[in-house]
C-alpha positions, 0 to 999 in steps of 0.5 A, spaced: 608 434 333 613 433 327 617 429 331 613 422 331 609 424 324 616 425 320 619 419 322 612 415 321 611 419 314 618 417 312 617 410 314 611 410 310 615 413 304 620 407 304 625 412 306 630 411 312 626 415 318 631 421 318 629 423 311 622 425 314 625 430 319 630 433 314 623 434 310 621 438 316 627 443 316 629 447 310 623 446 306 619 449 312 623 455 312 623 456 305 615 455 304 614 460 310 618 465 308 616 465 300 609 463 301 603 467 303 600 464 309 602 466 316 600 460 319 602 454 314 607 449 316 610 445 311 614 438 311 612 431 310 605 429 309 601 422 309 598 423 302 605 425 299 609 420 303 604 414 300 604 417 293 612 417 293 612 410 296 607 407 291 611 410 285 618 409 287 617 402 289 616 401 281 623 403 280 627 401 286 628 397 292 625 402 298 630 404 302 636 403 297 641 408 295 638 408 288 631 409 291 633 415 295 637 418 289 630 417 285 626 420 291 631 427 291 630 427 284 623 427 284 623 432 289 627 437 285 622 436 279 616 437 284 619 443 286 620 446 279 613 444 276 610 448 282 614 454 281 613 454 274 605 454 276 606 459 281 610 464 276 605 462 270 599 464 275 596 458 275 593 458 282 586 459 280 586 451 277 586 449 284 579 451 284 577 446 279 579 440 283 572 438 286 572 437 294 568 431 293 574 428 289 579 430 294 575 427 300 575 420 296 582 420 294 584 422 302 579 416 304 582 411 299 589 414 301 587 412 308 585 405 306 592 404 302 596 406 309 592 401 313 594 396 308 601 398 307 602 397 315 598 390 316 605 387 315 608 391 321 603 391 325 601 384 325 608 381 323 605 377 317 610 377 311 607 381 305 611 383 299 613 391 299 609 394 293 603 389 293 596 392 291 591 393 296 587 387 294 593 383 293 595 385 300 589 383 303 589 376 300 596 375 302 594 377 309 588 373 310 592 367 307 597 368 312 593 370 318 596 364 322 603 367 322 601 373 326 606 374 331 603 375 338 608 380 341 609 384 335 601 385 335 601 386 342 606 392 341 602 395 336 595 394 340 599 398 346 601 404 341 594 404 338 591 404 345 595 409 348 594 414 342 587 413 342 587 415 350 591 421 350 587 424 344 581 423 348 583 425 355 590 429 354 588 433 348 593 438 350 599 433 349 601 431 342 598 424 342 603 421 337 608 422 342 604 419 348 603 413 343 610 412 341 613 412 348 608 407 350 610 403 344 617 404 345 617 402 353 612 395 351 617 393 346 623 394 350 620 390 356 618 385 351 625 384 348 628 385 355 624 379 358 622 376 352 620 368 353 624 363 350 622 362 343 618 368 342 619 373 337 624 379 338 621 386 337 624 389 331 626 397 332 627 403 327 635 403 330 638 410 332 637 416 327 644 420 325 644 426 330 646 430 324 644 436 320 641 434 313 646 432 309 647 436 302 645 432 296 645 433 289 639 430 285 641 425 279 640 429 273 639 425 267 634 425 261 632 418 262 630 419 270 626 425 268 622 421 263 621 416 268 619 420 274 615 425 269 608 423 271 609 422 278 612 429 279 606 432 276 601 428 280 605 429 287 606 437 285 598 437 284 597 433 290 602 438 294 599 444 291 592 442 293 594 440 300 597 447 301 592 451 298 586 448 301 590 448 308 592 455 308 585 457 306 581 453 311 586 457 317 585 463 313 578 463 314 579 463 322 585 468 322 581 473 317 587 473 312 587 473 305 591 467 301 594 468 294 594 462 291 599 464 286 604 466 291 603 459 295 605 455 289 611 459 289 613 458 296 611 450 295 616 450 289 622 454 292 621 449 298 621 443 294 627 445 290 631 447 296 629 441 299 632 437 294 639 439 295 638 438 303 636 431 303 628 432 303 623 428 300 617 432 297 613 436 302 607 440 302 603 444 308 601 439 314 594 440 317 596 438 324 602 442 324 599 448 321 593 448 326 597 447 332 601 453 330 595 457 329 592 455 336 598 456 339 598 463 337 602 464 331 602 471 328 607 471 323 611 466 318 617 466 323 613 461 328 614 456 322 621 458 321 623 458 329 619 451 329 624 448 324 630 451 328 628 448 334 626 441 331 634 441 329 636 442 336 631 436 338 633 431 333 640 432 336 638 431 343 633 425 342 636 422 335 639 416 339 632 414 343 629 412 336 633 406 337 628 404 342 622 405 337 619 398 335 617 398 327 610 395 330 609 402 334 610 406 328 605 402 324 600 403 330 601 411 329 600 410 322 594 407 323 592 412 327 594 417 322 590 413 317 583 413 321 584 421 322 584 421 314 577 419 314 572 425 313 566 421 315 561 427 316 563 430 309 562 423 306 555 422 309 553 429 307 556 428 299 552 422 299 545 425 302 546 431 298 547 429 291 547 422 287 552 424 282 557 427 287 556 420 291 558 416 285 564 421 284 566 420 291 566 412 290 569 412 283 575 416 286 576 412 292 576 405 288 580 408 283 585 410 288 585 403 291 586 400 284 590 404 279 597 407 280 596 413 285 599 418 280 594 416 275 589 416 280 590 423 282 590 425 275 584 421 274 580 425 280 582 431 276 579 429 270 573 427 273 573 434 277 573 438 270 568 433 267 563 434 273 564 442 272 563 442 264 557 437 265 554 442 270 556 449 266 554 445 259 547 445 261 545 452 263 538 453 266 533 455 261 526 457 265 520 460 261 517 466 265 511 469 265 508 476 268 504 473 275 497 475 274 496 475 282 501 481 283 499 488 282 505 490 278 505 483 274 512 481 277 515 476 273 516 469 275 517 462 273 511 459 269 509 452 272 507 446 267 500 447 264 500 455 265 498 459 260 503 464 256 503 469 251 501 465 244 506 470 240 512 472 245 516 467 249 520 470 255 526 465 257 531 466 263 538 463 261 542 462 268 549 460 266 554 462 260 552 461 253 559 458 251 561 452 246 560 447 251 552 449 252 551 451 245 547 444 243 543 444 250 540 451 248 539 449 241 535 443 242 531 447 247 530 453 242 528 447 237 523 444 241 519 450 243 519 452 235 516 445 234 511 446 239 509 453 239 510 455 231 506 462 232 510 464 238 515 468 233 518 473 238 523 471 244 525 475 249 531 473 253 532 475 260 540 475 260 542 478 267 544 471 269 548 470 263 555 471 265 558 471 258 557 469 251 563 466 246 563 466 239 559 459 238 554 462 243 553 469 239 553 465 232 547 461 235 543 467 237 545 470 230 542 464 227 536 464 232 535 472 230 535 471 223 530 465 223 525 469 227 526 475 223 524 471 217 518 468 220 516 475 222 518 475 229 524 477 233 529 476 238 530 481 244 534 481 250 533 484 257 539 486 262 545 484 258 551 484 261 557 488 259 561 482 256 555 479 253 553 486 250 560 487 247 560 480 243 553 481 241 553 488 239 561 488 237 563 488 229 563 481 228 555 480 230 553 487 230 549 487 224 545 481 227 543 485 233 540 492 232 540 497 238 533 496 238 533 489 240 536 490 247 532 493 253 534 496 259 528 495 263 522 489 263 517 495 262 521 497 256 521 490 253 514 489 254 512 495 251 517 495 245 515 488 243 507 489 244 507 494 239 510 489 234 505 483 236 500 481 230 493 484 232 489 479 228 
């Protein structure tokens, strides 16, 4: 499985094909031995390859010695960033990247892969590194330059891959597609008509182990690669942890996100000294590893060892693989990145999430990829903060239809006690939510001035920070001055420590907290104004 993928992804990254194979050797072994997943297989991936190409083409010519040198330095920086994140136990941060953002970025990456391969698939000359919309414009303007023989090889590759995936599910469809494309290209070059275009091929791979390499350490280089390193690090960690967790759901294993960070960091650090470009977990290869019956990380180690033997045996055969055939394989890869089911679910479930999906996809197509990734992360955090900053505030009343007067949410227009408001807070009362809660409290005070008593049902209030405690203290003072009070039922330990601790204990007496709803009603009822 890795052989055609590694060659295709290295081509996508603007590197000689053998560098994709190198990225699937040493990094795969290190990630398997130092990660936490039993089944995760690391190596080159499509998304990271695309980010590498998009960021590095701004600094050097793809495939050149300088380009390769910069990519190896990028691998080192990515590994160092990931290792530091793991040692600092920042694995939990992956949870803050919205699944919607990941789906949107992946779909955008798929479109970028398709655009990047139009030139190779159709034979239309398009400058490397062109933006998505510029590529479409140049392709449309040069449609009359399409090379029929090049297109034929690409179509045969596509058709063979689609057919193999449908009717030969146990055979790696990329191998079938690659062989079909190579045979078509060989036949056309062998018996091509006079005047027809010769099919371009990759050329033979060096039948050798990955060469030792030394990243070019310099302050200027590290500064130039800083933003790209952060973006690739985050993308790689999200990929690896997400894939490890999805397979762990099937295997019943528990994944340690921090250990996975360490494994990925060490694999990229080691890879930078063995001619590897940035790597991460691969869903296709990890899924195949699990389905094949892998029990321990040694399965990934052995697969890397066997890959070395395969490379030594078949490297010369790469001379027969047409560039158009690799383009066809990458188009198959790109199509597999579109998660149409998830996209439909997101759009139907939430208008806000649908808008976030669209914005992330558009940003991926229009911004530099490293900026688009960071932009998606910021959007995820903003979405999270927007939700947590508006905790649900529900007015509660005793249900007159229940013999035990069970509490339920008050419907619009229903009567409630004119002196006591029962308020259930669902969410944390922290600095970001203070304004929302303060506005609500101000509104109920304006509408019901005689409702001087407030019972907060706080079982769903996870924690209270200093800003939240200050808000409640002001509310308690204001209600006492008006002859009422602020009371709590079901305070969690963390919230109780804040409100009854040394900083705010004087504002909230022990008598203001009740263990049961019955005790709260009985205690507050005695303080109501009989008149």
